[in-house]
C-alpha positions as CSV (number, residue, x, y, z in Angstrom):
1,X,8.8,78.0,85.1
2,X,8.8,74.7,87.1
3,X,5.5,73.5,85.5
4,X,5.1,70.1,84.1
5,X,2.9,69.0,81.2
6,X,1.5,71.3,78.6
7,X,2.6,74.9,79.1
8,X,1.4,77.7,76.8
9,X,4.3,79.8,75.4
10,X,3.0,83.3,75.3
11,X,5.1,84.5,72.4
12,X,4.6,81.5,70.1
13,X,1.2,82.6,68.9
14,X,2.6,85.9,67.8
15,X,5.0,84.2,65.4
16,X,2.4,81.7,64.2
17,X,-0.1,84.5,63.5
18,X,2.5,86.5,61.6
19,X,3.4,83.4,59.5
20,X,-0.3,82.8,58.8
21,X,-0.8,86.4,57.6
22,X,2.3,86.1,55.3
23,X,1.0,82.8,53.8
24,X,-2.0,84.7,52.5
25,X,0.3,86.5,50.1
26,X,0.4,84.2,47.0
27,X,3.8,85.6,45.9
28,X,5.5,84.2,49.0
29,X,4.3,80.6,48.5
30,X,7.4,79.7,46.5
31,X,10.8,81.4,46.6
32,X,11.9,82.4,43.1
33,X,14.0,85.3,44.3
34,X,17.7,85.4,43.3
35,X,18.8,87.7,46.0
36,X,17.9,88.1,49.7
37,X,17.1,91.8,49.1
38,X,14.4,90.9,46.6
39,X,13.0,88.3,49.0
40,X,13.0,90.9,51.8
41,X,11.2,93.4,49.5
42,X,8.5,90.9,48.8
43,X,7.9,90.2,52.4
44,X,7.7,93.9,53.2
45,X,5.2,94.5,50.3
46,X,3.1,91.6,51.6
47,X,3.0,93.1,55.1
48,X,1.9,96.6,54.0
49,X,-1.9,95.8,54.0
50,X,-1.6,94.3,57.5
51,X,0.2,97.3,58.8
52,X,-2.3,99.6,57.2
53,X,-5.2,97.7,58.7
54,X,-3.5,97.9,62.1
55,X,-2.9,101.6,61.7
56,X,-6.5,102.5,61.0
57,X,-7.7,100.2,63.9
58,X,-9.5,97.7,61.6
59,X,-7.2,94.9,62.8
60,X,-6.7,94.6,66.6
61,X,-3.1,93.5,67.2
62,X,-1.7,93.1,70.6
63,X,2.0,92.3,70.6
64,X,3.0,90.3,73.7
65,X,6.7,89.9,74.3
């Protein structure tokens, strides 16, 4: 640490990218779910295509933590 001015946070872009991917899913734009379990299921269903593309190597994802 100890830097002044603009400092890039290395993990922030991972969160921003994940949020952008989830915003592509139209069913997540508005929250009409009655229970947290239903909302969690919708998020998981939305992430299946992203996980599949990552698994076959079509999407290059590097997780930096």
